[in-house]
One Martini backbone bead per residue (centre of mass of N, CA, C, O) as a GRO file, in nm:
protein
  268
    1MET     BB    1  -2.755   2.622  -7.718
    2TYR     BB    2  -2.608   2.945  -7.659
    3GLU     BB    3  -2.358   3.164  -7.543
    4THR     BB    4  -2.402   3.514  -7.436
    5THR     BB    5  -2.236   3.818  -7.391
    6TYR     BB    6  -2.342   4.119  -7.234
    7HIS     BB    7  -2.282   4.465  -7.327
    8ARG     BB    8  -2.287   4.824  -7.183
    9PRO     BB    9  -2.148   5.074  -7.298
   10THR     BB   10  -2.042   5.444  -7.283
   11THR     BB   11  -1.804   5.409  -7.493
   12ILE     BB   12  -1.613   5.362  -7.763
   13ASP     BB   13  -1.357   5.243  -7.635
   14GLU     BB   14  -1.504   5.022  -7.476
   15ALA     BB   15  -1.634   4.877  -7.714
   16ILE     BB   16  -1.372   4.802  -7.863
   17ARG     BB   17  -1.244   4.640  -7.635
   18LEU     BB   18  -1.464   4.419  -7.608
   19VAL     BB   19  -1.431   4.308  -7.895
   20GLY     BB   20  -1.126   4.249  -7.875
   21ASP     BB   21  -1.165   4.043  -7.623
   22SER     BB   22  -1.338   3.814  -7.797
   23GLY     BB   23  -1.164   3.682  -8.034
   24GLY     BB   24  -1.362   3.745  -8.296
   25GLU     BB   25  -1.679   3.691  -8.154
   26GLY     BB   26  -1.779   3.979  -8.173
   27LYS     BB   27  -2.062   4.222  -8.157
   28PHE     BB   28  -2.226   4.484  -8.268
   29LEU     BB   29  -2.507   4.677  -8.129
   30SER     BB   30  -2.752   4.880  -8.337
   31GLY     BB   31  -3.075   4.790  -8.256
   32GLY     BB   32  -3.107   4.483  -8.405
   33MET     BB   33  -3.267   4.441  -8.689
   34THR     BB   34  -3.059   4.205  -8.786
   35LEU     BB   35  -2.906   4.038  -8.567
   36ILE     BB   36  -3.133   3.915  -8.397
   37PRO     BB   37  -3.277   3.747  -8.620
   38THR     BB   38  -3.019   3.589  -8.694
   39MET     BB   39  -2.991   3.452  -8.416
   40LYS     BB   40  -3.272   3.313  -8.410
   41GLN     BB   41  -3.180   3.142  -8.682
   42ARG     BB   42  -2.873   3.049  -8.641
   43LEU     BB   43  -2.671   3.246  -8.829
   44ALA     BB   44  -2.573   3.359  -8.547
   45ALA     BB   45  -2.297   3.328  -8.273
   46PRO     BB   46  -2.206   3.534  -8.064
   47SER     BB   47  -2.018   3.565  -7.768
   48THR     BB   48  -2.047   3.889  -7.810
   49LEU     BB   49  -2.235   4.175  -7.697
   50VAL     BB   50  -2.221   4.524  -7.809
   51ASP     BB   51  -2.399   4.788  -7.691
   52LEU     BB   52  -2.454   5.122  -7.845
   53ARG     BB   53  -2.714   5.275  -7.718
   54HIS     BB   54  -2.528   5.412  -7.457
   55VAL     BB   55  -2.361   5.602  -7.652
   56ALA     BB   56  -2.357   5.937  -7.658
   57GLU     BB   57  -2.144   6.004  -7.897
   58LEU     BB   58  -2.356   5.867  -8.121
   59LYS     BB   59  -2.547   6.103  -8.080
   60GLY     BB   60  -2.712   6.316  -8.289
   61ILE     BB   61  -2.797   6.642  -8.442
   62THR     BB   62  -2.650   6.858  -8.697
   63VAL     BB   63  -2.754   7.191  -8.813
   64ASN     BB   64  -2.563   7.403  -9.048
   65GLY     BB   65  -2.757   7.496  -9.251
   66ARG     BB   66  -2.645   7.258  -9.496
   67ASP     BB   67  -2.502   7.115  -9.266
   68ILE     BB   68  -2.488   6.760  -9.191
   69ARG     BB   69  -2.499   6.568  -8.877
   70ILE     BB   70  -2.510   6.210  -8.790
   71GLY     BB   71  -2.531   5.995  -8.558
   72GLY     BB   72  -2.504   5.650  -8.543
   73GLY     BB   73  -2.731   5.636  -8.288
   74THR     BB   74  -2.952   5.735  -8.468
   75THR     BB   75  -3.271   5.722  -8.539
   76HIS     BB   76  -3.510   5.715  -8.775
   77GLY     BB   77  -3.720   5.881  -8.616
   78GLU     BB   78  -3.535   6.124  -8.553
   79ILE     BB   79  -3.487   6.201  -8.847
   80ALA     BB   80  -3.783   6.231  -8.950
   81GLY     BB   81  -3.849   6.454  -8.697
   82HIS     BB   82  -3.639   6.665  -8.784
   83ASP     BB   83  -3.657   6.994  -8.853
   84GLY     BB   84  -3.381   7.052  -8.988
   85ILE     BB   85  -3.398   6.826  -9.204
   86ARG     BB   86  -3.679   6.893  -9.321
   87SER     BB   87  -3.573   7.172  -9.426
   88ALA     BB   88  -3.288   7.106  -9.572
   89CYS     BB   89  -3.366   6.766  -9.623
   90PRO     BB   90  -3.655   6.622  -9.700
   91GLY     BB   91  -3.574   6.354  -9.844
   92PHE     BB   92  -3.429   6.227  -9.596
   93ALA     BB   93  -3.663   6.230  -9.396
   94ALA     BB   94  -3.855   6.063  -9.572
   95LEU     BB   95  -3.687   5.808  -9.582
   96ALA     BB   96  -3.691   5.745  -9.275
   97GLY     BB   97  -4.017   5.724  -9.276
   98LEU     BB   98  -4.001   5.441  -9.466
   99ILE     BB   99  -3.886   5.264  -9.251
  100GLY     BB  100  -4.063   5.026  -9.195
  101ASP     BB  101  -4.179   5.074  -8.879
  102VAL     BB  102  -4.220   5.209  -8.580
  103ALA     BB  103  -4.036   5.008  -8.431
  104VAL     BB  104  -3.792   5.032  -8.620
  105ARG     BB  105  -3.761   5.348  -8.596
  106HIS     BB  106  -3.706   5.336  -8.282
  107MET     BB  107  -3.441   5.131  -8.298
  108GLY     BB  108  -3.313   5.198  -8.547
  109THR     BB  109  -2.999   5.283  -8.708
  110ILE     BB  110  -2.782   5.436  -8.916
  111GLY     BB  111  -2.523   5.283  -8.838
  112GLY     BB  112  -2.634   4.995  -8.868
  113SER     BB  113  -2.723   5.016  -9.164
  114VAL     BB  114  -2.450   5.099  -9.287
  115ALA     BB  115  -2.279   4.856  -9.177
  116ASN     BB  116  -2.457   4.628  -9.318
  117ASN     BB  117  -2.548   4.673  -9.617
  118ASP     BB  118  -2.810   4.620  -9.736
  119PRO     BB  119  -2.934   4.583 -10.061
  120ALA     BB  120  -3.230   4.724  -9.942
  121ALA     BB  121  -3.134   4.972  -9.826
  122ASP     BB  122  -3.168   5.324  -9.807
  123TYR     BB  123  -2.914   5.498  -9.728
  124PRO     BB  124  -2.691   5.432  -9.941
  125ALA     BB  125  -2.819   5.584 -10.179
  126ALA     BB  126  -2.823   5.864 -10.047
  127LEU     BB  127  -2.517   5.890  -9.975
  128LYS     BB  128  -2.423   5.876 -10.264
  129ALA     BB  129  -2.593   6.116 -10.381
  130LEU     BB  130  -2.474   6.325 -10.151
  131GLY     BB  131  -2.169   6.283 -10.091
  132ALA     BB  132  -2.096   6.142  -9.838
  133THR     BB  133  -1.963   6.099  -9.508
  134ILE     BB  134  -1.791   5.846  -9.331
  135HIS     BB  135  -1.768   5.797  -8.986
  136THR     BB  136  -1.522   5.666  -8.771
  137SER     BB  137  -1.310   5.545  -8.517
  138ARG     BB  138  -1.059   5.602  -8.749
  139ARG     BB  139  -1.222   5.750  -8.993
  140GLU     BB  140  -1.280   5.884  -9.331
  141MET     BB  141  -1.529   5.844  -9.604
  142PRO     BB  142  -1.665   5.797  -9.888
  143ALA     BB  143  -1.944   5.635  -9.986
  144ASP     BB  144  -1.825   5.510 -10.251
  145GLU     BB  145  -1.603   5.351 -10.067
  146PHE     BB  146  -1.760   5.212  -9.835
  147PHE     BB  147  -1.942   5.072 -10.042
  148VAL     BB  148  -1.891   4.754 -10.187
  149SER     BB  149  -2.122   4.527 -10.125
  150LEU     BB  150  -2.290   4.277 -10.022
  151PHE     BB  151  -2.262   4.325  -9.693
  152GLU     BB  152  -2.020   4.534  -9.775
  153THR     BB  153  -1.745   4.706  -9.629
  154ALA     BB  154  -1.466   4.901  -9.502
  155LEU     BB  155  -1.491   4.772  -9.241
  156GLU     BB  156  -1.376   4.671  -8.953
  157GLU     BB  157  -1.440   4.470  -8.686
  158ASP     BB  158  -1.350   4.731  -8.470
  159GLU     BB  159  -1.546   4.928  -8.630
  160ILE     BB  160  -1.725   5.242  -8.609
  161VAL     BB  161  -2.008   5.415  -8.680
  162THR     BB  162  -2.036   5.759  -8.581
  163ALA     BB  163  -2.105   5.908  -8.869
  164VAL     BB  164  -2.280   6.137  -9.086
  165SER     BB  165  -2.210   6.358  -9.374
  166PHE     BB  166  -2.364   6.656  -9.535
  167GLU     BB  167  -2.476   6.844  -9.804
  168ALA     BB  168  -2.740   7.000  -9.890
  169PRO     BB  169  -2.928   7.017 -10.148
  170GLU     BB  170  -3.145   7.182 -10.347
  171GLN     BB  171  -3.253   6.894 -10.445
  172CYS     BB  172  -3.466   6.614 -10.329
  173GLY     BB  173  -3.543   6.250 -10.368
  174TYR     BB  174  -3.754   5.968 -10.258
  175GLU     BB  175  -3.806   5.633 -10.392
  176LYS     BB  176  -4.008   5.326 -10.340
  177PHE     BB  177  -4.042   4.979 -10.402
  178ARG     BB  178  -4.229   4.775 -10.199
  179ASN     BB  179  -4.236   4.525 -10.000
  180PRO     BB  180  -4.530   4.433  -9.843
  181ALA     BB  181  -4.391   4.286  -9.596
  182SER     BB  182  -4.093   4.429  -9.530
  183ARG     BB  183  -4.039   4.721  -9.685
  184TYR     BB  184  -3.838   4.675  -9.869
  185ALA     BB  185  -3.646   4.746 -10.144
  186MET     BB  186  -3.672   4.662 -10.477
  187CYS     BB  187  -3.665   4.981 -10.531
  188GLY     BB  188  -3.441   5.261 -10.480
  189VAL     BB  189  -3.440   5.631 -10.518
  190PHE     BB  190  -3.189   5.890 -10.511
  191VAL     BB  191  -3.211   6.244 -10.568
  192ALA     BB  192  -2.949   6.496 -10.641
  193LYS     BB  193  -2.931   6.860 -10.662
  194ARG     BB  194  -2.651   7.065 -10.796
  195GLY     BB  195  -2.705   7.280 -10.991
  196ASN     BB  196  -2.590   7.094 -11.279
  197GLY     BB  197  -2.586   6.853 -11.073
  198VAL     BB  198  -2.647   6.489 -11.066
  199LYS     BB  199  -2.750   6.230 -10.837
  200VAL     BB  200  -2.789   5.858 -10.846
  201GLY     BB  201  -2.932   5.634 -10.616
  202VAL     BB  202  -2.938   5.269 -10.584
  203THR     BB  203  -3.166   5.026 -10.446
  204GLY     BB  204  -3.259   4.668 -10.448
  205ALA     BB  205  -3.141   4.583 -10.759
  206GLY     BB  206  -2.847   4.522 -10.741
  207SER     BB  207  -2.612   4.259 -10.753
  208ASN     BB  208  -2.388   4.472 -10.595
  209GLY     BB  209  -2.577   4.671 -10.489
  210THR     BB  210  -2.535   4.975 -10.450
  211PHE     BB  211  -2.577   5.251 -10.697
  212ARG     BB  212  -2.479   5.448 -10.968
  213TRP     BB  213  -2.666   5.620 -11.226
  214GLU     BB  214  -2.493   5.773 -11.468
  215PRO     BB  215  -2.674   5.824 -11.720
  216ALA     BB  216  -2.889   5.977 -11.551
  217GLU     BB  217  -2.708   6.200 -11.447
  218GLN     BB  218  -2.643   6.323 -11.724
  219ALA     BB  219  -2.935   6.380 -11.816
  220LEU     BB  220  -3.030   6.547 -11.556
  221SER     BB  221  -2.811   6.772 -11.582
  222LEU     BB  222  -2.949   6.886 -11.848
  223ASN     BB  223  -3.250   6.767 -11.745
  224PHE     BB  224  -3.470   6.815 -11.471
  225ASP     BB  225  -3.642   6.546 -11.591
  226GLY     BB  226  -3.796   6.250 -11.643
  227ALA     BB  227  -3.777   6.265 -11.963
  228ALA     BB  228  -3.457   6.240 -11.983
  229ILE     BB  229  -3.487   5.896 -11.945
  230ASP     BB  230  -3.653   5.762 -12.176
  231ASP     BB  231  -3.387   5.640 -12.349
  232LEU     BB  232  -3.321   5.466 -12.116
  233SER     BB  233  -3.138   5.179 -11.979
  234VAL     BB  234  -3.114   4.870 -11.800
  235ASP     BB  235  -2.912   4.612 -11.723
  236PRO     BB  236  -3.021   4.301 -11.624
  237SER     BB  237  -2.736   4.168 -11.552
  238ASP     BB  238  -2.716   4.384 -11.291
  239MET     BB  239  -2.956   4.235 -11.157
  240LEU     BB  240  -3.169   4.114 -10.954
  241SER     BB  241  -3.300   3.770 -10.886
  242ASP     BB  242  -3.621   3.666 -10.758
  243LEU     BB  243  -3.929   3.598 -10.613
  244HIS     BB  244  -4.002   3.919 -10.639
  245GLY     BB  245  -3.803   3.959 -10.904
  246SER     BB  246  -3.676   4.011 -11.189
  247SER     BB  247  -3.431   4.159 -11.369
  248ASP     BB  248  -3.622   4.299 -11.568
  249TYR     BB  249  -3.808   4.424 -11.361
  250ARG     BB  250  -3.589   4.594 -11.213
  251ALA     BB  251  -3.490   4.755 -11.454
  252ASN     BB  252  -3.761   4.903 -11.484
  253LEU     BB  253  -3.785   5.020 -11.199
  254VAL     BB  254  -3.551   5.218 -11.202
  255LYS     BB  255  -3.686   5.412 -11.402
  256VAL     BB  256  -3.956   5.463 -11.261
  257VAL     BB  257  -3.843   5.554 -10.980
  258THR     BB  258  -3.672   5.790 -11.080
  259LYS     BB  259  -3.905   5.965 -11.178
  260ARG     BB  260  -4.038   5.988 -10.898
  261ALA     BB  261  -3.797   6.122 -10.756
  262VAL     BB  262  -3.790   6.374 -10.928
  263ALA     BB  263  -4.074   6.472 -10.859
  264LYS     BB  264  -4.016   6.507 -10.557
  265ALA     BB  265  -3.785   6.710 -10.585
  266GLN     BB  266  -3.960   6.931 -10.734
  267SER     BB  267  -4.166   6.966 -10.477
  268HIS     BB  268  -3.939   7.107 -10.269
   0.00000   0.00000   0.00000
């Protein structure tokens, strides 16, 4: 057994101070959908847990026309059920409703998911495709710069994701091919269209984490229809390969799931 000290701060400054006082052995807890199971498996043993769920300034959703800002402590369920997001950006609300199960959506937060950057998480692909801004306790940065690699972001150890913000596109859609047990994406694709420009974010398939599929963006910007990517292919050497699916399988999935995401975007 190992000993862990639990703290429940009510402000961001207090939370940062508590982690700083831990001597580099403290962890922020924001929902706990990843950290708690990792601790149970003895793969992580932080000396200090700083629970962010009671920090009011991390919560809340603001929708002003097409401008959307979501606090880092907002749960997946709150995002999925928010009328403003469902109206302005239905693809993003639908994405949140596909995460895990009811229990996960009740506890898990967007800030925790973004900070963890699991290679099969849903939000990173959407935030890249939406050209979102990640707000932290120190700064703000584009999603393309924030997500670095597998489980790696630009965050410092004592830095907290306080919010994400983006402008809702004209059309958007998300589709994912789910692992039947975990419901994580073996491949998930978020497509966002603004004017003549289209961005495509992919999760669950890339060997270096979430990525933008730029050839598909170029093709769909000229013709926003699934048929526009018929002649494209994805390099299997850039794909993950594991017991759930080979790199060739995932390369094919990226194309198939992108077409489905485009169809969903067209239906909104």
